[in-house]
N, C-alpha and C positions, 0 to 999 in steps of 0.2 A: 110064217114064223118070224121072218125077218122084220116085218112091220110091227109085230107085237113086241119084239125085243127092242126095236128102236123106240117105241112108245114108252116102254119101261125105263130105258136109259134116259129119255127126255124127261120123264116124270121124276126120276131120281135127281137129275141135274137141276130141275126147277126147285125141288125140295131142298137140295143143298144150298142153292142160291138164296132161298128164302131164309134158311137158318143162318147163313153167313151175314145177312144184312142186319146191322145193329140199329134198332129203332130208337134208341135213346140218344144221348149226346154222343156224337160221332168221335169226339176227341178223347173221351175218357173211357177206360175200361170199367167194368163193374167193380165195386169196392171189394168184393170177395177175392179178387186177384191182386189187390194192392197190398204190399207188405205192411206190417204193423208200424214200422218206423216211418214209412211214407204217410200213413194215415195221421200219425202224430204231427209230422212236419206240415202236412196240409192243414190240419186243424189250427196249429199255432200260427202258421202263416196267414191264414184267413182271419183269425182272431186279431192278429196284430194289424192287418190291413183295415179291418172294420173299425177297430177302436182307436187307431192312430189319429184320425181327423178330429173326432170329438174331444180327445184328450188334448190335442194341440189347441183347439178353440178354448177349452176351459183354462189352460195354462196362460194363454195370451189374451184373455178377456180385457185386461187393462190396456193393452196395446191396440186392440181392435176398436173399442168404443171411442167416441169423440170425448176429449177431455173438457171438463167444464171450465168456463172462464173464471180465473181466480182474481177476485176483486175484494179489497178490504171494505169493511162496512164504514159508514160515515163516522160512527163513534171512534173507531180505531184510528181513522185518518185525523180526526180532531186531536186525539191524544198524541199522535205522532208529531203533529204541528206544534202542540204545546211543549213536548219534550225537546223538539228542535230549537224552539225559541229559548227554552230554559238553558239548553246547552250553549247557545250562542251568547246569552247574557253572562254566563259564567266566564267565558273567555275574555 
């Protein structure tokens, strides 16, 4: 009788250990145990974290890409030289 009882206790202990082991992510409890305000906080926190980098990239596109070299065309340079000589002749 003692052996049967020990076997039952061992079986119960193994079953309890099997139930106690959490097979999903060990750090998080199931969502049914998380209060509603924490679910909202988790959702908005994750949304902010996911969208923050693409938003930053879109806002700073002009600062990220290389700036084109700014050079005046030949026609404009000729007109500027003409205006400079015209201004010098007036003085």
